[in-house]
C-alpha positions in Angstrom: 0.1 -0.1 0.1 1.5 3.4 -0.9 0.2 7.0 -0.9 2.0 9.8 -3.2 1.4 13.3 -3.6 1.0 14.1 -7.3 -0.2 17.6 -7.0 -0.7 20.2 -4.1 -3.4 18.4 -2.0 -3.9 15.5 -4.5 -2.8 12.1 -3.3 -2.5 8.8 -5.3 -3.3 5.5 -3.7 -1.7 2.4 -5.0 -1.4 -1.3 -3.9 1.7 -3.2 -5.4 1.8 -1.9 -9.2 -1.9 -1.0 -9.1 -3.5 2.6 -8.8 -6.6 2.3 -6.8 -7.8 6.2 -6.6 -7.1 9.8 -5.8 -7.6 11.4 -2.3 -8.4 15.2 -2.6 -7.7 16.8 0.5 -9.2 20.2 -0.2 -12.5 18.6 -1.4 -12.3 16.0 1.2 -13.2 13.3 -1.6 -11.9 10.1 -2.7 -12.0 9.3 -6.6 -11.7 5.7 -7.2 -10.1 4.2 -10.4 -11.3 1.1 -12.4 -10.9 -1.9 -10.0 -7.7 -3.8 -11.1 -8.9 -6.7 -9.1 -12.4 -7.0 -10.7 -14.2 -10.2 -11.0 -12.5 -12.9 -13.1 -14.7 -15.3 -15.0 -13.1 -18.8 -15.8 -14.6 -20.7 -18.9 -16.9 -23.5 -18.1 
């Protein structure tokens, strides 16, 4: 798990090599990105 400031007050939240979303401290919001761990369907 990692957090890195990418702009003034904007932080990128990551897990391993996957970016999960941005935290905006000024607006007090979390903007999620597409789920890199989404459901995986196996062929039947």
